C-alpha positions as CSV (number, residue, x, y, z in Angstrom):
1,M,-34.3,-12.5,7.2
2,Y,-31.3,-11.0,8.9
3,D,-30.5,-10.0,12.7
4,N,-28.7,-6.2,11.7
5,R,-26.6,-7.0,14.9
6,S,-24.8,-9.7,13.2
7,L,-24.4,-8.0,9.6
8,I,-21.5,-5.8,11.0
9,T,-19.4,-8.4,11.6
10,Y,-18.9,-9.3,8.1
11,T,-16.9,-6.0,7.3
12,R,-13.7,-4.6,9.5
13,V,-12.8,-0.9,9.0
14,S,-8.8,-0.5,8.4
15,K,-6.5,1.7,6.8
16,S,-7.0,1.8,2.9
17,T,-4.3,2.1,0.0
18,I,-6.6,3.8,-1.5
19,S,-7.8,6.6,0.7
20,G,-7.5,6.9,4.6
21,W,-10.0,4.6,6.2
22,G,-11.9,1.9,4.3
23,V,-14.3,-1.1,4.7
24,F,-13.0,-4.8,4.3
25,L,-14.7,-7.9,4.3
26,N,-14.1,-10.0,6.8
27,V,-15.5,-13.3,6.0
28,T,-14.6,-16.0,3.5
29,R,-16.6,-15.3,1.3
30,I,-20.0,-13.0,-0.4
31,T,-21.9,-13.9,-3.2
32,P,-23.5,-10.9,-5.8
33,G,-26.9,-9.9,-4.1
34,Q,-25.9,-10.5,-0.3
35,I,-26.7,-8.2,2.7
36,I,-23.1,-7.3,3.6
37,E,-25.1,-4.5,6.0
38,E,-27.4,-3.0,7.1
39,C,-27.3,0.6,8.7
40,V,-29.9,3.1,10.4
41,V,-30.1,6.6,8.6
42,F,-29.9,9.8,10.9
43,P,-31.3,12.6,8.0
44,L,-29.8,15.8,8.7
45,T,-30.8,19.3,8.0
46,N,-29.1,21.8,6.1
47,D,-27.9,24.1,9.0
48,Q,-25.5,21.0,10.2
49,P,-22.4,22.0,11.1
50,D,-19.8,21.6,8.8
51,I,-17.4,19.1,10.5
52,L,-20.2,16.4,9.0
53,S,-19.4,18.0,5.4
54,D,-17.3,15.4,4.4
55,H,-19.2,12.5,5.8
56,R,-22.9,13.2,4.7
57,L,-24.9,10.8,2.9
58,A,-26.9,12.0,0.1
59,W,-30.2,10.4,1.1
60,T,-33.0,12.7,-0.4
61,D,-33.4,15.5,-3.2
62,E,-34.2,17.7,-0.2
63,S,-31.8,16.2,2.7
64,D,-28.6,14.7,3.1
65,A,-27.9,12.2,5.9
66,M,-25.5,10.4,8.4
67,A,-25.8,7.0,8.9
68,S,-25.2,4.1,11.8
69,G,-22.3,1.1,11.0
70,N,-19.6,1.4,8.3
71,A,-21.5,3.2,5.7
72,N,-19.1,6.8,6.2
73,L,-16.7,5.1,5.4
74,Y,-16.9,3.3,2.3
75,N,-14.4,4.6,-0.4
76,H,-15.6,5.2,-4.0
77,S,-14.4,3.6,-7.0
78,D,-16.3,3.9,-10.5
79,D,-15.7,0.0,-10.7
80,P,-17.8,-0.7,-7.4
81,N,-18.2,-4.4,-5.6
82,V,-21.4,-3.1,-3.2
83,E,-24.6,-0.8,-3.2
84,F,-25.9,1.2,-1.4
85,Q,-29.9,0.6,-1.5
86,F,-31.8,3.1,0.5
87,D,-35.3,2.6,2.3
88,V,-36.6,5.6,2.6
89,D,-39.3,5.3,4.6
90,N,-37.6,3.0,7.0
91,R,-34.7,5.5,6.9
92,I,-32.3,2.6,6.1
93,I,-29.5,1.5,4.2
94,N,-28.6,-1.9,2.9
95,I,-25.3,-2.1,1.9
96,V,-25.5,-5.1,-1.3
97,S,-22.9,-7.0,-3.4
98,I,-22.7,-6.4,-7.0
99,K,-19.8,-9.5,-7.3
100,E,-18.1,-12.0,-5.4
101,L,-16.4,-10.8,-2.8
102,H,-13.5,-12.8,-0.7
103,R,-11.9,-12.0,3.4
104,G,-9.8,-9.0,2.6
105,D,-11.4,-7.3,0.1
106,E,-11.8,-3.7,0.4
107,L,-15.3,-2.8,-0.2
108,F,-15.9,0.1,-2.9
109,K,-19.4,2.0,-3.8
110,K,-19.5,4.5,-6.3
111,Y,-20.7,8.3,-4.8
112,A,-23.7,9.6,-6.1
113,C,-22.7,12.8,-5.6
114,P,-19.9,14.8,-7.7
115,L,-16.2,14.0,-6.6
116,W,-14.2,16.9,-4.9
117,W,-10.6,15.1,-5.6
118,T,-8.8,14.4,-9.0
119,S,-7.6,11.0,-9.0
120,A,-4.2,9.4,-10.5
Protein backbone atom coordinates (compact mmCIF):
# COMPACT_ATOMS: atom_id res chain seq x y z
CA MET A 1 0.00 0.00 0.00
CA TYR A 2 1.28 3.44 -0.93
CA ASP A 3 1.51 6.36 1.45
CA ASN A 4 -0.18 9.15 -0.54
CA ARG A 5 2.38 11.69 0.68
CA SER A 6 5.05 9.84 -1.29
CA LEU A 7 3.00 9.63 -4.49
CA ILE A 8 3.06 13.37 -5.11
CA THR A 9 6.82 13.13 -5.76
CA TYR A 10 6.08 10.96 -8.80
CA THR A 11 5.00 14.09 -10.66
CA ARG A 12 5.96 17.69 -11.18
CA VAL A 13 4.00 20.61 -12.62
CA SER A 14 5.56 22.62 -15.41
CA LYS A 15 4.66 24.64 -18.49
CA SER A 16 3.09 22.44 -21.16
CA THR A 17 3.69 22.70 -24.88
CA ILE A 18 0.03 21.67 -25.30
CA SER A 19 -1.81 24.16 -23.08
CA GLY A 20 -0.84 26.27 -20.06
CA TRP A 21 0.47 24.07 -17.27
CA GLY A 22 0.73 20.30 -17.27
CA VAL A 23 1.70 17.37 -15.09
CA PHE A 24 4.90 15.50 -15.93
CA LEU A 25 6.41 12.27 -14.69
CA ASN A 26 9.24 12.93 -12.24
CA VAL A 27 10.57 9.37 -11.80
CA THR A 28 12.57 7.16 -14.15
CA ARG A 29 9.81 4.79 -15.24
CA ILE A 30 6.21 3.80 -14.46
CA THR A 31 4.53 0.68 -15.80
CA PRO A 32 0.84 0.36 -16.73
CA GLY A 33 -1.44 -0.04 -13.73
CA GLN A 34 0.69 1.89 -11.24
CA ILE A 35 -0.88 4.56 -9.07
CA ILE A 36 0.86 7.82 -9.87
CA GLU A 37 -1.11 10.12 -7.59
CA GLU A 38 -3.88 9.84 -5.01
CA CYS A 39 -6.06 12.92 -4.60
CA VAL A 40 -8.60 13.81 -1.93
CA VAL A 41 -11.88 15.05 -3.42
CA PHE A 42 -13.98 18.01 -2.27
CA PRO A 43 -17.49 17.84 -3.80
CA LEU A 44 -18.94 21.19 -4.89
CA THR A 45 -22.44 22.51 -4.94
CA ASN A 46 -23.89 24.13 -8.05
CA ASP A 47 -23.74 27.57 -6.41
CA GLN A 48 -19.92 27.66 -6.15
CA PRO A 49 -18.23 30.73 -7.72
CA ASP A 50 -17.61 30.76 -11.48
CA ILE A 51 -13.88 31.20 -10.82
CA LEU A 52 -13.79 27.43 -10.21
CA SER A 53 -15.56 26.51 -13.45
CA ASP A 54 -12.43 25.74 -15.50
CA HIS A 55 -11.05 23.45 -12.81
CA ARG A 56 -14.08 21.42 -11.75
CA LEU A 57 -13.98 17.67 -12.23
CA ALA A 58 -17.09 15.73 -13.15
CA TRP A 59 -17.50 13.71 -9.94
CA THR A 60 -20.96 12.15 -9.89
CA ASP A 61 -24.09 12.58 -11.99
CA GLU A 62 -25.23 15.14 -9.42
CA SER A 63 -22.08 17.08 -8.59
CA ASP A 64 -18.70 18.32 -9.67
CA ALA A 65 -15.68 18.49 -7.39
CA MET A 66 -12.28 20.00 -6.76
CA ALA A 67 -9.42 17.67 -5.90
CA SER A 68 -6.17 17.97 -4.00
CA GLY A 69 -2.80 17.40 -5.59
CA ASN A 70 -2.38 17.93 -9.32
CA ALA A 71 -5.69 16.40 -10.42
CA ASN A 72 -6.98 19.65 -11.90
CA LEU A 73 -3.85 20.22 -13.98
CA TYR A 74 -3.77 17.13 -16.20
CA ASN A 75 -4.28 18.13 -19.82
CA HIS A 76 -6.61 16.33 -22.24
CA SER A 77 -5.65 13.91 -24.99
CA ASP A 78 -7.71 11.60 -27.17
CA ASP A 79 -4.81 9.18 -26.61
CA PRO A 80 -4.36 9.42 -22.81
CA ASN A 81 -1.59 7.79 -20.80
CA VAL A 82 -3.34 7.94 -17.40
CA GLU A 83 -6.87 7.40 -16.17
CA PHE A 84 -8.71 8.74 -13.18
CA GLN A 85 -10.26 6.02 -11.02
CA PHE A 86 -12.95 7.46 -8.76
CA ASP A 87 -13.63 6.08 -5.28
CA VAL A 88 -16.79 8.08 -4.57
CA ASP A 89 -17.45 6.50 -1.16
CA ASN A 90 -14.00 7.50 0.14
CA ARG A 91 -13.76 10.75 -1.86
CA ILE A 92 -10.51 9.73 -3.55
CA ILE A 93 -9.25 9.86 -7.12
CA ASN A 94 -6.44 7.47 -7.98
CA ILE A 95 -4.53 8.56 -11.06
CA VAL A 96 -3.26 5.38 -12.69
CA SER A 97 -0.89 4.84 -15.62
CA ILE A 98 -2.36 3.03 -18.63
CA LYS A 99 0.88 3.03 -20.63
CA GLU A 100 4.57 2.74 -19.86
CA LEU A 101 5.84 6.20 -18.96
CA HIS A 102 9.28 7.74 -18.60
CA ARG A 103 10.74 10.74 -16.77
CA GLY A 104 9.64 13.97 -18.43
CA ASP A 105 6.56 12.54 -20.19
CA GLU A 106 3.55 14.81 -19.92
CA LEU A 107 0.64 12.95 -18.37
CA PHE A 108 -2.70 13.18 -20.18
CA LYS A 109 -6.21 12.07 -19.34
CA LYS A 110 -9.22 11.94 -21.61
CA TYR A 111 -11.71 14.49 -20.35
CA ALA A 112 -15.14 13.06 -19.57
CA CYS A 113 -16.94 16.27 -20.49
CA PRO A 114 -17.60 18.12 -23.74
CA LEU A 115 -14.45 19.96 -24.81
CA TRP A 116 -14.77 23.73 -24.69
CA TRP A 117 -12.04 24.41 -27.26
CA THR A 118 -11.14 23.30 -30.74
CA SER A 119 -7.86 21.53 -31.32
CA ALA A 120 -5.60 22.04 -34.29
